C-alpha positions in Angstrom: 0.0 0.0 0.0 1.3 3.5 -0.8 2.8 5.7 1.8 0.5 8.7 2.4 1.6 12.0 3.8 -0.7 13.5 6.4 -1.7 17.2 7.0 -4.7 18.7 8.8 -7.7 16.7 7.7 -5.9 15.5 4.6 -4.0 12.4 3.4 -2.1 12.8 0.2 0.4 11.4 -2.3 1.5 14.3 -4.5 4.8 14.0 -6.3 6.2 16.3 -9.0 9.2 16.0 -11.2 10.3 19.6 -11.8 13.1 20.9 -14.1 14.4 24.4 -14.6 17.4 26.1 -16.1 20.1 28.5 -15.0 19.6 31.9 -16.6 20.9 32.0 -20.2 21.7 28.2 -19.9 25.1 29.0 -18.4 27.0 26.0 -17.2 27.3 27.4 -13.7 26.3 24.2 -11.9 29.4 22.3 -13.2 31.2 24.1 -10.3 30.9 21.6 -7.5 30.8 24.2 -4.8 27.9 26.0 -6.4 26.1 22.7 -7.2 26.5 21.5 -3.6 25.3 24.8 -2.3 22.2 24.7 -4.6 21.5 21.2 -3.3 21.8 22.2 0.3 19.7 25.4 -0.1 16.9 23.7 -1.9 16.7 21.0 0.8 16.6 23.6 3.5 13.9 25.6 1.8 11.9 22.4 1.3 12.1 21.5 5.0 11.0 25.0 6.0 7.9 24.8 3.7 7.0 21.2 4.5 8.1 19.8 1.1 9.9 16.4 0.9 12.8 16.3 -1.6 12.7 12.7 -2.9 15.6 13.3 -5.3 17.6 16.2 -6.5 20.3 16.5 -9.2 22.1 19.2 -11.2 23.5 18.9 -14.6 25.6 21.9 -15.7 22.9 24.3 -16.7 19.7 22.9 -15.2 18.3 21.2 -12.1 15.9 18.2 -11.6 13.8 18.2 -8.4 11.6 15.2 -7.5 9.4 16.6 -4.7 6.3 15.9 -2.7 4.4 18.8 -1.3 1.1 19.3 0.6 -1.9 20.0 -1.6 -2.2 23.6 -0.4 0.8 24.3 -2.7 0.3 24.4 -6.5 3.2 23.3 -8.7 3.8 27.0 -9.7 4.0 28.0 -6.0 6.5 25.2 -5.3 8.7 26.3 -8.2 8.4 30.0 -7.3 9.4 29.3 -3.7 12.4 27.1 -4.6 13.7 29.3 -7.4 13.3 32.7 -5.8 14.8 31.9 -2.4 17.6 29.7 -3.8 18.6 32.3 -6.4 18.9 35.0 -3.8 21.0 32.8 -1.5 23.3 31.7 -4.3 24.0 35.3 -5.2 24.8 36.0 -1.5 27.1 33.1 -1.2 28.8 33.5 -4.6 28.8 37.2 -5.6 31.0 36.4 -8.6 28.1 34.5 -10.2 26.0 37.6 -10.3 28.5 39.2 -12.7 28.2 36.3 -15.1 24.4 36.5 -15.0 24.0 40.2 -15.8 20.2 40.2 -15.7 20.1 39.9 -11.9 18.5 36.4 -11.8 20.1 33.1 -11.2 17.4 30.9 -12.7 15.8 31.2 -16.1 12.2 31.8 -16.7 9.8 28.9 -16.9 10.1 25.2 -15.9 8.9 21.7 -16.7 6.6 19.9 -14.2 5.1 16.4 -14.4 3.2 14.5 -11.9 4.4 11.1 -10.7 2.2 8.4 -9.3 2.8 5.4 -7.1 2.0 2.7 -9.7 -1.5 4.0 -10.3 -1.9 4.6 -14.0 -4.3 6.8 -15.9 -6.2 3.7 -17.0 -6.7 2.4 -13.4 -8.1 5.8 -12.3 -10.4 6.0 -15.3 -11.7 2.5 -14.7 -12.2 3.3 -11.0 -14.2 6.4 -11.7 -16.3 4.7 -14.4 -17.2 1.9 -11.9 -18.2 4.2 -9.1 -21.6 3.2 -7.7 -21.7 0.0 -9.6 -21.7 -3.5 -8.3 -18.2 -4.6 -9.5 -15.0 -6.2 -8.4 -12.7 -3.5 -7.1 -9.6 -5.7 -6.9 -6.5 -3.6 -7.2 -8.1 -0.5 -5.8 -6.8 0.5 -2.4 -9.4 2.3 -0.3 -8.1 5.5 1.2 -9.0 5.9 4.9 -9.0 9.5 6.0 -9.4 8.9 9.7 
Protein backbone atom coordinates (compact mmCIF):
# COMPACT_ATOMS: atom_id res chain seq x y z
CA UNK A 1 0.00 0.00 0.00
CA UNK A 2 1.30 3.47 -0.84
CA UNK A 3 2.75 5.68 1.85
CA UNK A 4 0.53 8.71 2.39
CA UNK A 5 1.61 12.02 3.84
CA UNK A 6 -0.70 13.54 6.42
CA UNK A 7 -1.71 17.16 6.95
CA UNK A 8 -4.66 18.73 8.77
CA UNK A 9 -7.72 16.72 7.68
CA UNK A 10 -5.86 15.49 4.60
CA UNK A 11 -3.98 12.44 3.41
CA UNK A 12 -2.15 12.76 0.15
CA UNK A 13 0.38 11.41 -2.30
CA UNK A 14 1.46 14.28 -4.51
CA UNK A 15 4.79 14.03 -6.28
CA UNK A 16 6.23 16.28 -8.96
CA UNK A 17 9.24 16.02 -11.23
CA UNK A 18 10.31 19.62 -11.81
CA UNK A 19 13.11 20.87 -14.07
CA UNK A 20 14.35 24.41 -14.60
CA UNK A 21 17.43 26.06 -16.11
CA UNK A 22 20.12 28.46 -15.03
CA UNK A 23 19.59 31.89 -16.64
CA UNK A 24 20.92 31.98 -20.22
CA UNK A 25 21.69 28.24 -19.86
CA UNK A 26 25.12 29.04 -18.43
CA UNK A 27 27.00 25.97 -17.18
CA UNK A 28 27.33 27.40 -13.68
CA UNK A 29 26.29 24.19 -11.94
CA UNK A 30 29.41 22.34 -13.16
CA UNK A 31 31.18 24.13 -10.29
CA UNK A 32 30.91 21.57 -7.49
CA UNK A 33 30.82 24.22 -4.75
CA UNK A 34 27.86 25.99 -6.39
CA UNK A 35 26.09 22.73 -7.22
CA UNK A 36 26.49 21.50 -3.63
CA UNK A 37 25.25 24.84 -2.30
CA UNK A 38 22.17 24.70 -4.55
CA UNK A 39 21.46 21.16 -3.33
CA UNK A 40 21.78 22.19 0.32
CA UNK A 41 19.75 25.39 -0.09
CA UNK A 42 16.88 23.67 -1.93
CA UNK A 43 16.70 20.99 0.76
CA UNK A 44 16.63 23.63 3.52
CA UNK A 45 13.86 25.58 1.76
CA UNK A 46 11.87 22.39 1.28
CA UNK A 47 12.13 21.52 4.96
CA UNK A 48 11.03 25.02 5.96
CA UNK A 49 7.92 24.81 3.74
CA UNK A 50 7.01 21.19 4.50
CA UNK A 51 8.09 19.77 1.13
CA UNK A 52 9.87 16.43 0.87
CA UNK A 53 12.76 16.26 -1.57
CA UNK A 54 12.75 12.70 -2.87
CA UNK A 55 15.63 13.26 -5.26
CA UNK A 56 17.59 16.24 -6.52
CA UNK A 57 20.25 16.53 -9.19
CA UNK A 58 22.05 19.21 -11.17
CA UNK A 59 23.53 18.90 -14.64
CA UNK A 60 25.61 21.87 -15.69
CA UNK A 61 22.89 24.30 -16.69
CA UNK A 62 19.71 22.86 -15.17
CA UNK A 63 18.28 21.16 -12.10
CA UNK A 64 15.90 18.24 -11.57
CA UNK A 65 13.84 18.16 -8.37
CA UNK A 66 11.61 15.21 -7.46
CA UNK A 67 9.44 16.62 -4.67
CA UNK A 68 6.32 15.86 -2.67
CA UNK A 69 4.37 18.79 -1.26
CA UNK A 70 1.11 19.34 0.62
CA UNK A 71 -1.95 19.98 -1.56
CA UNK A 72 -2.19 23.60 -0.42
CA UNK A 73 0.80 24.34 -2.69
CA UNK A 74 0.30 24.45 -6.45
CA UNK A 75 3.20 23.34 -8.68
CA UNK A 76 3.81 26.97 -9.67
CA UNK A 77 4.00 28.01 -5.99
CA UNK A 78 6.52 25.25 -5.27
CA UNK A 79 8.70 26.33 -8.19
CA UNK A 80 8.42 30.01 -7.28
CA UNK A 81 9.43 29.34 -3.67
CA UNK A 82 12.38 27.11 -4.58
CA UNK A 83 13.70 29.30 -7.41
CA UNK A 84 13.32 32.72 -5.79
CA UNK A 85 14.83 31.88 -2.41
CA UNK A 86 17.63 29.68 -3.77
CA UNK A 87 18.58 32.27 -6.40
CA UNK A 88 18.94 35.03 -3.80
CA UNK A 89 20.98 32.79 -1.50
CA UNK A 90 23.32 31.65 -4.28
CA UNK A 91 24.03 35.29 -5.22
CA UNK A 92 24.76 36.05 -1.54
CA UNK A 93 27.14 33.09 -1.21
CA UNK A 94 28.76 33.46 -4.65
CA UNK A 95 28.76 37.17 -5.63
CA UNK A 96 30.99 36.42 -8.65
CA UNK A 97 28.11 34.47 -10.21
CA UNK A 98 25.97 37.60 -10.34
CA UNK A 99 28.54 39.18 -12.67
CA UNK A 100 28.19 36.29 -15.15
CA UNK A 101 24.39 36.53 -15.02
CA UNK A 102 24.03 40.21 -15.82
CA UNK A 103 20.22 40.19 -15.65
CA UNK A 104 20.15 39.87 -11.87
CA UNK A 105 18.48 36.44 -11.82
CA UNK A 106 20.10 33.08 -11.17
CA UNK A 107 17.36 30.89 -12.67
CA UNK A 108 15.83 31.18 -16.12
CA UNK A 109 12.16 31.83 -16.67
CA UNK A 110 9.83 28.86 -16.94
CA UNK A 111 10.05 25.25 -15.87
CA UNK A 112 8.86 21.73 -16.67
CA UNK A 113 6.58 19.92 -14.22
CA UNK A 114 5.14 16.43 -14.43
CA UNK A 115 3.16 14.47 -11.89
CA UNK A 116 4.43 11.11 -10.70
CA UNK A 117 2.21 8.38 -9.27
CA UNK A 118 2.75 5.36 -7.07
CA UNK A 119 1.99 2.69 -9.67
CA UNK A 120 -1.50 4.05 -10.27
CA UNK A 121 -1.91 4.56 -14.00
CA UNK A 122 -4.32 6.76 -15.92
CA UNK A 123 -6.24 3.66 -17.03
CA UNK A 124 -6.68 2.45 -13.43
CA UNK A 125 -8.06 5.83 -12.33
CA UNK A 126 -10.41 6.05 -15.32
CA UNK A 127 -11.68 2.50 -14.67
CA UNK A 128 -12.16 3.26 -10.97
CA UNK A 129 -14.17 6.42 -11.72
CA UNK A 130 -16.32 4.74 -14.39
CA UNK A 131 -17.17 1.93 -11.95
CA UNK A 132 -18.18 4.21 -9.06
CA UNK A 133 -21.59 3.24 -7.68
CA UNK A 134 -21.70 -0.01 -9.64
CA UNK A 135 -21.67 -3.54 -8.30
CA UNK A 136 -18.24 -4.56 -9.52
CA UNK A 137 -15.05 -6.18 -8.41
CA UNK A 138 -12.70 -3.45 -7.13
CA UNK A 139 -9.63 -5.66 -6.85
CA UNK A 140 -6.50 -3.62 -7.16
CA UNK A 141 -8.12 -0.46 -5.81
CA UNK A 142 -6.78 0.47 -2.39
CA UNK A 143 -9.40 2.30 -0.35
CA UNK A 144 -8.10 5.47 1.25
CA UNK A 145 -9.05 5.88 4.89
CA UNK A 146 -8.97 9.48 6.02
CA UNK A 147 -9.39 8.86 9.74
